[in-house]
Structure formats: C-alpha cells, structure tokens
N, C-alpha and C positions, 0 to 999 in steps of 0.2 A: 591518706593510703600510704602504706610503707613502700616507698620507691625502690626498695631493694628485693621486693618479692618478684618471683617469676610471673604471677599473674599480671602485675603491673607493666613488666616488659612486653607481655603477650598483648595487652590491650593498647599499649602505646605503638607497637609496631602494626597492630591491626588497623588502628585509626589512620597511622601514616600511609598504609597500603590503600585504605578507602579513600583517603583524601588525595591520592597520586602523589604525595611527597616522596614516597618511594615507588618507583616506576616498575611495571612487569618487566622482569629479567634482571633487575638490579641485584647486584651481589651484596650479601650480608655478611660482613667480616666480624667474626666472634670478638677479637681483641678491641676493635674499634667500637663495638657496641657495649662491651664490658667498661671501657673508659667512660663513654658517654653516659651510662646509667650508674657508674660508680659501684659496679658489682664484680663478682668473679666470672671467668669464663664458663664455669660450671653451671651458673644460674641461667647465662644466656643460652648455653647449649640446651638446657631444659626448655627455655622459651622457644627456641628454634624448632625442637623435636614437637612441642605442642602445635605450633603454627603448620608444621608439615603435615600432622595428623588431620588438620582442618583444610589441607590442601592450599593453604595460603602461600607457602613457600615449597620449594623443592630441594632436598638435600641430595648433592651428587657426590658420591664416593671420589676422594682426592681433588675435588673441585670447590666444594664447599656449599653453602646455602644460598638460594637464589629466589626473588619473588617470582612466584608463579606467574606464568604468561599464557592462559587459556586462549586459543585462537577463535576467530570467528566461525571457522570450519568446525572446531570441536563444540562450540555452543550449539550449531545447527544440529549436529548430531546428537547431542544430549536431549535437546528439546524434541527431536523426532522421536526418539526412543521413548520418552516420557509421554508424549501423546499417545503412542501405541499401548502402553500399559495402564494409563490413568483413565482413558475411555472405557475400558473394561472394568476396572476398578470401581469407577463411580456408578456403573450400571449395577454391579454387584451389590455394592453399598445400599443403593436405593431399594433393592429388593429384599435385603436382610437386616438393614439397621433398626435397632430398637429406639424407643423414645429417649432413653438415657445416653445413647450413642449420639444421636442429633443434639441433645442437651450439651454434650461433651464438646461438640464442634462449635456451639454457640458461644461457650465459655472461651473457647479459644479465640473466637472472634474478637471478644472484648479485650483479651491480652494482645492481640495483633493491633487493634486500634490504638490502644495507649502508647505501645511502642512507636507507631508512626507519627502519633501527635508530638511525642516529646523528642522526636528526631534521633532515636536511638538505632543508629545504622546497624551494627552488629546483632542487637536484639531483634529488631524488625526482620532483618534477613533470616534469622534463625527460625522465628515464628512463622513467617511467610512460607518457609520452606517445610517446617514441620507440620503445617496443616495437612499436607498431602500425605506424610508417613503415618500422622494420626489415624487418618482414615484406614489404611490398612492395617494398623494396629487395633483399631475398634473391630475389625472383621475378623480378627483373630488369625490372620494370614501372615505369619512370620517370614516365610519366604518372600512374599511381596514386599514387605516392610523392609527387609535386608535390602533387596534390590533397589528400592526407592531411596533408601538410605545412602547407598553409593552414588546414585544419579544425583540425589540431593545435595551432597558434599561437592560434587562437581558444579551443579546449578548454583550453590550458595557463592562460591568464589566468583563465578560468572556475574551474578546479579549483585554481589557486594561490590565488585570493581566497576561495573558498567551500568548499573541501574540507577536512575535519578530518583530523588526524593517523591517528585509528582508520579514517577511510574510505581513506586512502592504503594503509594496511597491507592493508586487505581487497582493493584493487585489486591489490596485488601478489600476494597469495594466489590470486586469480581468474586473473591471467596464467599462474602456475604450472599451474593446473588446464587452461587452454587449451593450454599447450605439451605438457602429458601426454597430452591428447586427440590432439593433432597427432601426437606420436610414436607412438601407438597406431594412427594412420591412421583414426581415427573422425571422419570428416567432419561427420555429423550431430551428434555430441556437441560437437564444436569450434564448430560455428556456434551452437548452442544456448548454450554457454557464453559465447561472445562477445556475444550479443545480451543475455543476462542481465547480463553484466558492464557494458555500456554503459548499460543501463537502471539498474543499481545505483548507478554512479557519479552519472548524472544526479539520481537520487532522493535521493542522500545529501547533495546541495548545499545548504549553509545561506546562503540570500539575506539573512538578517537577523542577521548576526553582531554580538556585542557588541563595541564599539569597545574596543581595547586601550587602556590608561592611557599618557598621553605622558610 
C-alpha cells in the first residue's frame, strides 16, 4: 500500500485509536503526523477531516484535532434513544418485510460473520452498525434511516473504542437471532431480542481499557 495516501493515514490512525495507542482526548499535531508519515500537512489535514466525519476525532477551532472521548453518560443516552426507535422499527419491519428484504439481511449476516472471524475491527464495527440502518432502508423510511445513521455514527465510535472482540461476536449472534425471528414473522420475539441486544452491547462496553503498548 502507498504510505503517502490519505487512506493509509486514516487507517493507521483508526487502528491506533482502536488499540488505545492513541487515547481519548489525545491531541493530534499536524506537523508531527506529517513528519511521522513522511507526507505534507495537507494530506494529514485531509485524513483528520475524514476521521472527524466518522466522529473518531474532534476538530476544535484555534485548538486543533483531538481523539474523541465519548463519555459513559453519552453512551447510555445513545443506547436509550436507540432502544426507543428500534423497537418500533423491528415491529414495523416484521409486518412489511418482503422475502427479498429478509434475504438481504441474511446476506448481511454472512458479511458480518466474515468480518468478525478475520478480526477486521473497523469492518466489523461498520457492518454491525449498518445492520440496523439497513433495516430502515429496506423499509423505504429515509427519515428513520437518517436518524439511525447519526445515532450509529455515535455508537460506532463508542463500540469501536470500548467493545471487545468477544462482545462483537456476541452482537453478530444476536443479529442472527433477530433475523430468524423476523423470518418467522414473530414480532414480539424480534422486539424482545432487539431490546436485549442493545442492552447487552451497552453493558459489555469497557470504559476503562488497559492502554496498548506503544
């Protein structure tokens, strides 16, 4: 891979954040990163902007870029709102889903499983989150999809930084159970499983991870 590309810088910094070699709140100095990667500050700036779009970092005027630091309180609020929205979404999806919609979710399950098995942390985080947005899009509800996208971008950062590999595997298994209930047209069970899934993800978050060795 060409180490001078913006994508490589984004991937490298994402990995450092996930592995806690860059801690929440750490300042990212453009010149220092440019020297480290052997590139111009312009490329670094582009990479930081992309990371800010993914909510992995925050860019503060006149202060610079910092690794985002979602709090435990913010995580609880995010998951509380998601439970409110997604219980209704699952119930509606069971009532309206076509066979092709369910097949699309099953295909998504295969992609999730592969990402979890190969230890692709950014990939599995994206796919585990996109499962929820996918359902809204299959329903044709763009307003709900947009709301979930914003919540999922917050959740993705939280799970990316604080979810273990074991918890990610459990999330995939819970998604499979939800899809199975949807296929059986069991709305009550699907809603129960979705609520339990979101609660399990929240409870499994580790907000005091041991920093990785640099």
